[in-house]
PDB file of N, CA, C and O in Angstrom:
ATOM      1  N   MET A   1      66.139 -79.643 -43.318  1.00  0.00           N
ATOM      2  CA  MET A   1      66.605 -78.314 -43.473  1.00  0.00           C
ATOM      3  C   MET A   1      67.197 -77.900 -42.229  1.00  0.00           C
ATOM      4  O   MET A   1      66.516 -78.076 -41.219  1.00  0.00           O
ATOM      5  N   THR A   2      68.443 -77.333 -42.101  1.00  0.00           N
ATOM      6  CA  THR A   2      69.051 -76.939 -40.925  1.00  0.00           C
ATOM      7  C   THR A   2      68.848 -75.386 -40.897  1.00  0.00           C
ATOM      8  O   THR A   2      68.827 -74.692 -41.913  1.00  0.00           O
ATOM      9  N   ALA A   3      68.699 -74.918 -39.611  1.00  0.00           N
ATOM     10  CA  ALA A   3      68.552 -73.561 -39.318  1.00  0.00           C
ATOM     11  C   ALA A   3      69.924 -72.898 -39.080  1.00  0.00           C
ATOM     12  O   ALA A   3      70.786 -73.400 -38.358  1.00  0.00           O
ATOM     13  N   VAL A   4      70.054 -71.790 -39.709  1.00  0.00           N
ATOM     14  CA  VAL A   4      71.336 -71.057 -39.490  1.00  0.00           C
ATOM     15  C   VAL A   4      71.111 -69.935 -38.489  1.00  0.00           C
ATOM     16  O   VAL A   4      70.330 -69.001 -38.671  1.00  0.00           O
ATOM     17  N   LYS A   5      71.887 -70.121 -37.389  1.00  0.00           N
ATOM     18  CA  LYS A   5      71.756 -69.168 -36.246  1.00  0.00           C
ATOM     19  C   LYS A   5      72.601 -67.976 -36.640  1.00  0.00           C
ATOM     20  O   LYS A   5      73.778 -68.129 -36.963  1.00  0.00           O
ATOM     21  N   LYS A   6      72.013 -66.787 -36.617  1.00  0.00           N
ATOM     22  CA  LYS A   6      72.640 -65.508 -36.885  1.00  0.00           C
ATOM     23  C   LYS A   6      73.150 -64.926 -35.513  1.00  0.00           C
ATOM     24  O   LYS A   6      72.481 -65.017 -34.485  1.00  0.00           O
ATOM     25  N   LYS A   7      74.336 -64.345 -35.571  1.00  0.00           N
ATOM     26  CA  LYS A   7      74.832 -63.834 -34.334  1.00  0.00           C
ATOM     27  C   LYS A   7      74.463 -62.377 -34.264  1.00  0.00           C
ATOM     28  O   LYS A   7      74.892 -61.610 -35.126  1.00  0.00           O
ATOM     29  N   PHE A   8      73.735 -61.975 -33.340  1.00  0.00           N
ATOM     30  CA  PHE A   8      73.345 -60.580 -33.201  1.00  0.00           C
ATOM     31  C   PHE A   8      74.301 -59.774 -32.322  1.00  0.00           C
ATOM     32  O   PHE A   8      75.022 -60.337 -31.498  1.00  0.00           O
ATOM     33  N   THR A   9      74.301 -58.498 -32.498  1.00  0.00           N
ATOM     34  CA  THR A   9      75.263 -57.695 -31.664  1.00  0.00           C
ATOM     35  C   THR A   9      75.058 -57.848 -30.236  1.00  0.00           C
ATOM     36  O   THR A   9      76.056 -57.837 -29.515  1.00  0.00           O
ATOM     37  N   MET A  10      73.853 -57.997 -29.703  1.00  0.00           N
ATOM     38  CA  MET A  10      73.595 -58.157 -28.278  1.00  0.00           C
ATOM     39  C   MET A  10      74.258 -59.431 -27.788  1.00  0.00           C
ATOM     40  O   MET A  10      74.557 -59.518 -26.597  1.00  0.00           O
ATOM     41  N   GLU A  11      74.515 -60.461 -28.663  1.00  0.00           N
ATOM     42  CA  GLU A  11      74.915 -61.759 -28.299  1.00  0.00           C
ATOM     43  C   GLU A  11      76.509 -61.784 -28.176  1.00  0.00           C
ATOM     44  O   GLU A  11      77.064 -62.742 -27.636  1.00  0.00           O
ATOM     45  N   VAL A  12      77.167 -60.797 -28.647  1.00  0.00           N
ATOM     46  CA  VAL A  12      78.631 -60.729 -28.828  1.00  0.00           C
ATOM     47  C   VAL A  12      79.093 -60.232 -27.440  1.00  0.00           C
ATOM     48  O   VAL A  12      78.623 -59.187 -26.989  1.00  0.00           O
ATOM     49  N   ASP A  13      80.028 -60.974 -26.732  1.00  0.00           N
ATOM     50  CA  ASP A  13      80.589 -60.533 -25.546  1.00  0.00           C
ATOM     51  C   ASP A  13      81.907 -59.768 -25.902  1.00  0.00           C
ATOM     52  O   ASP A  13      82.945 -60.388 -26.131  1.00  0.00           O
ATOM     53  N   TYR A  14      81.838 -58.443 -25.940  1.00  0.00           N
ATOM     54  CA  TYR A  14      83.006 -57.510 -26.317  1.00  0.00           C
ATOM     55  C   TYR A  14      84.199 -57.607 -25.317  1.00  0.00           C
ATOM     56  O   TYR A  14      85.336 -57.271 -25.650  1.00  0.00           O
ATOM     57  N   ASN A  15      83.887 -58.085 -24.066  1.00  0.00           N
ATOM     58  CA  ASN A  15      84.892 -58.232 -23.103  1.00  0.00           C
ATOM     59  C   ASN A  15      85.884 -59.380 -23.542  1.00  0.00           C
ATOM     60  O   ASN A  15      87.066 -59.357 -23.198  1.00  0.00           O
ATOM     61  N   LYS A  16      85.361 -60.352 -24.295  1.00  0.00           N
ATOM     62  CA  LYS A  16      86.200 -61.553 -24.717  1.00  0.00           C
ATOM     63  C   LYS A  16      86.580 -61.316 -26.185  1.00  0.00           C
ATOM     64  O   LYS A  16      87.300 -62.156 -26.725  1.00  0.00           O
ATOM     65  N   SER A  17      86.144 -60.202 -26.910  1.00  0.00           N
ATOM     66  CA  SER A  17      86.393 -60.019 -28.250  1.00  0.00           C
ATOM     67  C   SER A  17      87.740 -59.392 -28.562  1.00  0.00           C
ATOM     68  O   SER A  17      88.305 -58.752 -27.675  1.00  0.00           O
ATOM     69  N   THR A  18      88.312 -59.534 -29.795  1.00  0.00           N
ATOM     70  CA  THR A  18      89.426 -58.855 -30.163  1.00  0.00           C
ATOM     71  C   THR A  18      89.160 -57.533 -30.877  1.00  0.00           C
ATOM     72  O   THR A  18      90.070 -56.758 -31.171  1.00  0.00           O
ATOM     73  N   LYS A  19      87.844 -57.307 -31.148  1.00  0.00           N
ATOM     74  CA  LYS A  19      87.399 -56.168 -31.855  1.00  0.00           C
ATOM     75  C   LYS A  19      86.471 -55.300 -30.890  1.00  0.00           C
ATOM     76  O   LYS A  19      85.714 -55.849 -30.089  1.00  0.00           O
ATOM     77  N   ALA A  20      86.558 -54.088 -30.995  1.00  0.00           N
ATOM     78  CA  ALA A  20      85.673 -53.154 -30.192  1.00  0.00           C
ATOM     79  C   ALA A  20      84.283 -53.067 -30.971  1.00  0.00           C
ATOM     80  O   ALA A  20      84.150 -53.422 -32.142  1.00  0.00           O
ATOM     81  N   CYS A  21      83.345 -52.590 -30.232  1.00  0.00           N
ATOM     82  CA  CYS A  21      82.070 -52.281 -30.856  1.00  0.00           C
ATOM     83  C   CYS A  21      82.282 -51.003 -31.717  1.00  0.00           C
ATOM     84  O   CYS A  21      83.125 -50.170 -31.384  1.00  0.00           O
ATOM     85  N   PRO A  22      81.563 -50.864 -32.749  1.00  0.00           N
ATOM     86  CA  PRO A  22      81.777 -49.639 -33.465  1.00  0.00           C
ATOM     87  C   PRO A  22      81.784 -48.259 -32.817  1.00  0.00           C
ATOM     88  O   PRO A  22      82.603 -47.391 -33.120  1.00  0.00           O
ATOM     89  N   ALA A  23      80.824 -48.106 -31.906  1.00  0.00           N
ATOM     90  CA  ALA A  23      80.887 -46.777 -31.144  1.00  0.00           C
ATOM     91  C   ALA A  23      82.168 -46.563 -30.359  1.00  0.00           C
ATOM     92  O   ALA A  23      82.711 -45.458 -30.340  1.00  0.00           O
ATOM     93  N   CYS A  24      82.669 -47.644 -29.692  1.00  0.00           N
ATOM     94  CA  CYS A  24      83.861 -47.562 -28.928  1.00  0.00           C
ATOM     95  C   CYS A  24      85.142 -47.319 -29.834  1.00  0.00           C
ATOM     96  O   CYS A  24      86.088 -46.613 -29.483  1.00  0.00           O
ATOM     97  N   ALA A  25      85.057 -47.956 -30.980  1.00  0.00           N
ATOM     98  CA  ALA A  25      86.177 -47.878 -31.854  1.00  0.00           C
ATOM     99  C   ALA A  25      86.262 -46.487 -32.452  1.00  0.00           C
ATOM    100  O   ALA A  25      87.374 -45.993 -32.639  1.00  0.00           O
ATOM    101  N   SER A  26      85.168 -45.830 -32.761  1.00  0.00           N
ATOM    102  CA  SER A  26      85.296 -44.529 -33.265  1.00  0.00           C
ATOM    103  C   SER A  26      85.737 -43.533 -32.123  1.00  0.00           C
ATOM    104  O   SER A  26      86.439 -42.564 -32.412  1.00  0.00           O
ATOM    105  N   GLU A  27      85.381 -43.737 -30.993  1.00  0.00           N
ATOM    106  CA  GLU A  27      85.821 -42.940 -29.806  1.00  0.00           C
ATOM    107  C   GLU A  27      87.321 -43.069 -29.537  1.00  0.00           C
ATOM    108  O   GLU A  27      88.021 -42.111 -29.211  1.00  0.00           O
ATOM    109  N   CYS A  28      87.759 -44.298 -29.694  1.00  0.00           N
ATOM    110  CA  CYS A  28      89.212 -44.581 -29.517  1.00  0.00           C
ATOM    111  C   CYS A  28      90.048 -43.812 -30.669  1.00  0.00           C
ATOM    112  O   CYS A  28      91.125 -43.272 -30.416  1.00  0.00           O
ATOM    113  N   GLU A  29      89.506 -43.809 -31.852  1.00  0.00           N
ATOM    114  CA  GLU A  29      90.103 -43.054 -33.017  1.00  0.00           C
ATOM    115  C   GLU A  29      90.158 -41.560 -32.721  1.00  0.00           C
ATOM    116  O   GLU A  29      91.144 -40.884 -33.012  1.00  0.00           O
ATOM    117  N   LYS A  30      89.099 -41.077 -32.148  1.00  0.00           N
ATOM    118  CA  LYS A  30      89.051 -39.652 -31.815  1.00  0.00           C
ATOM    119  C   LYS A  30      90.217 -39.299 -30.746  1.00  0.00           C
ATOM    120  O   LYS A  30      90.928 -38.303 -30.874  1.00  0.00           O
ATOM    121  N   ILE A  31      90.337 -40.219 -29.682  1.00  0.00           N
ATOM    122  CA  ILE A  31      91.424 -39.957 -28.727  1.00  0.00           C
ATOM    123  C   ILE A  31      92.775 -40.092 -29.334  1.00  0.00           C
ATOM    124  O   ILE A  31      93.690 -39.343 -28.992  1.00  0.00           O
ATOM    125  N   ASN A  32      92.918 -40.984 -30.184  1.00  0.00           N
ATOM    126  CA  ASN A  32      94.318 -41.112 -30.906  1.00  0.00           C
ATOM    127  C   ASN A  32      94.627 -39.855 -31.679  1.00  0.00           C
ATOM    128  O   ASN A  32      95.775 -39.411 -31.691  1.00  0.00           O
ATOM    129  N   LYS A  33      93.616 -39.253 -32.342  1.00  0.00           N
ATOM    130  CA  LYS A  33      93.844 -37.984 -33.103  1.00  0.00           C
ATOM    131  C   LYS A  33      94.126 -36.877 -32.101  1.00  0.00           C
ATOM    132  O   LYS A  33      94.951 -36.009 -32.384  1.00  0.00           O
ATOM    133  N   ARG A  34      93.512 -36.871 -31.005  1.00  0.00           N
ATOM    134  CA  ARG A  34      93.765 -35.752 -29.974  1.00  0.00           C
ATOM    135  C   ARG A  34      95.198 -35.859 -29.401  1.00  0.00           C
ATOM    136  O   ARG A  34      95.867 -34.868 -29.108  1.00  0.00           O
ATOM    137  N   VAL A  35      95.635 -37.187 -29.258  1.00  0.00           N
ATOM    138  CA  VAL A  35      96.948 -37.361 -28.642  1.00  0.00           C
ATOM    139  C   VAL A  35      97.949 -36.988 -29.607  1.00  0.00           C
ATOM    140  O   VAL A  35      98.949 -36.383 -29.222  1.00  0.00           O
ATOM    141  N   ASN A  36      97.772 -37.311 -30.934  1.00  0.00           N
ATOM    142  CA  ASN A  36      98.600 -36.921 -32.045  1.00  0.00           C
ATOM    143  C   ASN A  36     100.003 -37.436 -31.935  1.00  0.00           C
ATOM    144  O   ASN A  36     100.955 -36.673 -32.098  1.00  0.00           O
ATOM    145  N   ASN A  37     100.159 -38.711 -31.663  1.00  0.00           N
ATOM    146  CA  ASN A  37     101.492 -39.261 -31.514  1.00  0.00           C
ATOM    147  C   ASN A  37     102.448 -38.654 -30.548  1.00  0.00           C
ATOM    148  O   ASN A  37     103.656 -38.695 -30.780  1.00  0.00           O
ATOM    149  N   ARG A  38     101.984 -38.111 -29.510  1.00  0.00           N
ATOM    150  CA  ARG A  38     102.817 -37.396 -28.463  1.00  0.00           C
ATOM    151  C   ARG A  38     102.981 -38.395 -27.354  1.00  0.00           C
ATOM    152  O   ARG A  38     102.149 -39.273 -27.128  1.00  0.00           O
ATOM    153  N   LYS A  39     104.142 -38.216 -26.641  1.00  0.00           N
ATOM    154  CA  LYS A  39     104.308 -39.062 -25.517  1.00  0.00           C
ATOM    155  C   LYS A  39     103.410 -38.480 -24.351  1.00  0.00           C
ATOM    156  O   LYS A  39     103.044 -37.305 -24.321  1.00  0.00           O
ATOM    157  N   LEU A  40     103.091 -39.442 -23.381  1.00  0.00           N
ATOM    158  CA  LEU A  40     102.348 -38.912 -22.261  1.00  0.00           C
ATOM    159  C   LEU A  40     102.971 -37.806 -21.478  1.00  0.00           C
ATOM    160  O   LEU A  40     102.237 -37.004 -20.901  1.00  0.00           O
ATOM    161  N   SER A  41     104.265 -37.704 -21.415  1.00  0.00           N
ATOM    162  CA  SER A  41     104.924 -36.491 -20.743  1.00  0.00           C
ATOM    163  C   SER A  41     104.715 -35.219 -21.380  1.00  0.00           C
ATOM    164  O   SER A  41     104.722 -34.149 -20.771  1.00  0.00           O
ATOM    165  N   GLU A  42     104.514 -35.365 -22.722  1.00  0.00           N
ATOM    166  CA  GLU A  42     104.239 -34.095 -23.501  1.00  0.00           C
ATOM    167  C   GLU A  42     102.943 -33.484 -23.511  1.00  0.00           C
ATOM    168  O   GLU A  42     102.729 -32.371 -23.993  1.00  0.00           O
ATOM    169  N   ILE A  43     102.031 -34.257 -22.948  1.00  0.00           N
ATOM    170  CA  ILE A  43     100.614 -33.814 -22.809  1.00  0.00           C
ATOM    171  C   ILE A  43     100.370 -32.969 -21.588  1.00  0.00           C
ATOM    172  O   ILE A  43     100.669 -33.417 -20.481  1.00  0.00           O
ATOM    173  N   LYS A  44      99.871 -31.832 -21.719  1.00  0.00           N
ATOM    174  CA  LYS A  44      99.665 -30.875 -20.672  1.00  0.00           C
ATOM    175  C   LYS A  44      98.555 -31.373 -19.784  1.00  0.00           C
ATOM    176  O   LYS A  44      97.671 -32.076 -20.273  1.00  0.00           O
ATOM    177  N   THR A  45      98.550 -31.048 -18.505  1.00  0.00           N
ATOM    178  CA  THR A  45      97.530 -31.410 -17.614  1.00  0.00           C
ATOM    179  C   THR A  45      96.184 -30.921 -18.003  1.00  0.00           C
ATOM    180  O   THR A  45      95.188 -31.635 -17.889  1.00  0.00           O
ATOM    181  N   LYS A  46      96.147 -29.690 -18.469  1.00  0.00           N
ATOM    182  CA  LYS A  46      94.820 -29.016 -18.848  1.00  0.00           C
ATOM    183  C   LYS A  46      94.220 -29.786 -20.081  1.00  0.00           C
ATOM    184  O   LYS A  46      93.001 -29.781 -20.253  1.00  0.00           O
ATOM    185  N   GLU A  47      95.017 -30.409 -20.892  1.00  0.00           N
ATOM    186  CA  GLU A  47      94.553 -31.233 -22.141  1.00  0.00           C
ATOM    187  C   GLU A  47      93.871 -32.511 -21.724  1.00  0.00           C
ATOM    188  O   GLU A  47      93.002 -32.986 -22.455  1.00  0.00           O
ATOM    189  N   VAL A  48      94.190 -33.062 -20.662  1.00  0.00           N
ATOM    190  CA  VAL A  48      93.707 -34.439 -20.323  1.00  0.00           C
ATOM    191  C   VAL A  48      92.133 -34.569 -20.376  1.00  0.00           C
ATOM    192  O   VAL A  48      91.570 -35.440 -21.040  1.00  0.00           O
ATOM    193  N   PRO A  49      91.489 -33.643 -19.630  1.00  0.00           N
ATOM    194  CA  PRO A  49      90.008 -33.877 -19.718  1.00  0.00           C
ATOM    195  C   PRO A  49      89.388 -33.767 -21.158  1.00  0.00           C
ATOM    196  O   PRO A  49      88.382 -34.407 -21.464  1.00  0.00           O
ATOM    197  N   HIS A  50      89.986 -32.989 -21.960  1.00  0.00           N
ATOM    198  CA  HIS A  50      89.545 -32.834 -23.338  1.00  0.00           C
ATOM    199  C   HIS A  50      89.821 -34.066 -24.106  1.00  0.00           C
ATOM    200  O   HIS A  50      88.962 -34.548 -24.844  1.00  0.00           O
ATOM    201  N   ILE A  51      91.014 -34.603 -23.954  1.00  0.00           N
ATOM    202  CA  ILE A  51      91.497 -35.813 -24.702  1.00  0.00           C
ATOM    203  C   ILE A  51      90.612 -37.026 -24.290  1.00  0.00           C
ATOM    204  O   ILE A  51      90.232 -37.818 -25.152  1.00  0.00           O
ATOM    205  N   LEU A  52      90.299 -37.169 -23.050  1.00  0.00           N
ATOM    206  CA  LEU A  52      89.610 -38.429 -22.475  1.00  0.00           C
ATOM    207  C   LEU A  52      88.192 -38.256 -22.537  1.00  0.00           C
ATOM    208  O   LEU A  52      87.451 -39.154 -22.140  1.00  0.00           O
ATOM    209  N   LYS A  53      87.713 -37.101 -23.035  1.00  0.00           N
ATOM    210  CA  LYS A  53      86.197 -36.937 -23.112  1.00  0.00           C
ATOM    211  C   LYS A  53      85.596 -37.877 -24.296  1.00  0.00           C
ATOM    212  O   LYS A  53      85.820 -37.705 -25.494  1.00  0.00           O
ATOM    213  N   VAL A  54      84.879 -38.788 -23.796  1.00  0.00           N
ATOM    214  CA  VAL A  54      84.238 -39.732 -24.851  1.00  0.00           C
ATOM    215  C   VAL A  54      82.813 -39.686 -24.876  1.00  0.00           C
ATOM    216  O   VAL A  54      82.168 -39.304 -23.900  1.00  0.00           O
ATOM    217  N   PHE A  55      82.244 -40.091 -26.042  1.00  0.00           N
ATOM    218  CA  PHE A  55      80.806 -40.121 -26.210  1.00  0.00           C
ATOM    219  C   PHE A  55      80.253 -38.637 -26.016  1.00  0.00           C
ATOM    220  O   PHE A  55      79.302 -38.432 -25.262  1.00  0.00           O
ATOM    221  N   ASN A  56      80.807 -37.727 -26.639  1.00  0.00           N
ATOM    222  CA  ASN A  56      80.306 -36.323 -26.538  1.00  0.00           C
ATOM    223  C   ASN A  56      78.963 -36.145 -27.352  1.00  0.00           C
ATOM    224  O   ASN A  56      78.930 -36.005 -28.574  1.00  0.00           O
ATOM    225  N   PHE A  57      77.971 -36.165 -26.605  1.00  0.00           N
ATOM    226  CA  PHE A  57      76.622 -36.050 -27.252  1.00  0.00           C
ATOM    227  C   PHE A  57      76.212 -34.642 -27.462  1.00  0.00           C
ATOM    228  O   PHE A  57      75.127 -34.386 -27.984  1.00  0.00           O
TER     229      PHE A  57
END
C-alpha cells in the first residue's frame, strides 16, 4: 500500500506559486475595486492610503 502525501497550506511556497493565498487574493480584489479601472495619474494623493490599506481588521 502506498501512502498518499497531502499538500498542506503551510507547505506551499507562495513566493514561487502562480496563485496567491486566499487572504491575499481577496485583499487584491478589494484594491482593484477601489482603483475602479482608473489610471494611476487619475488617483488623488489623498486616496492612496485608503486604496492601499490591506487586511483591515
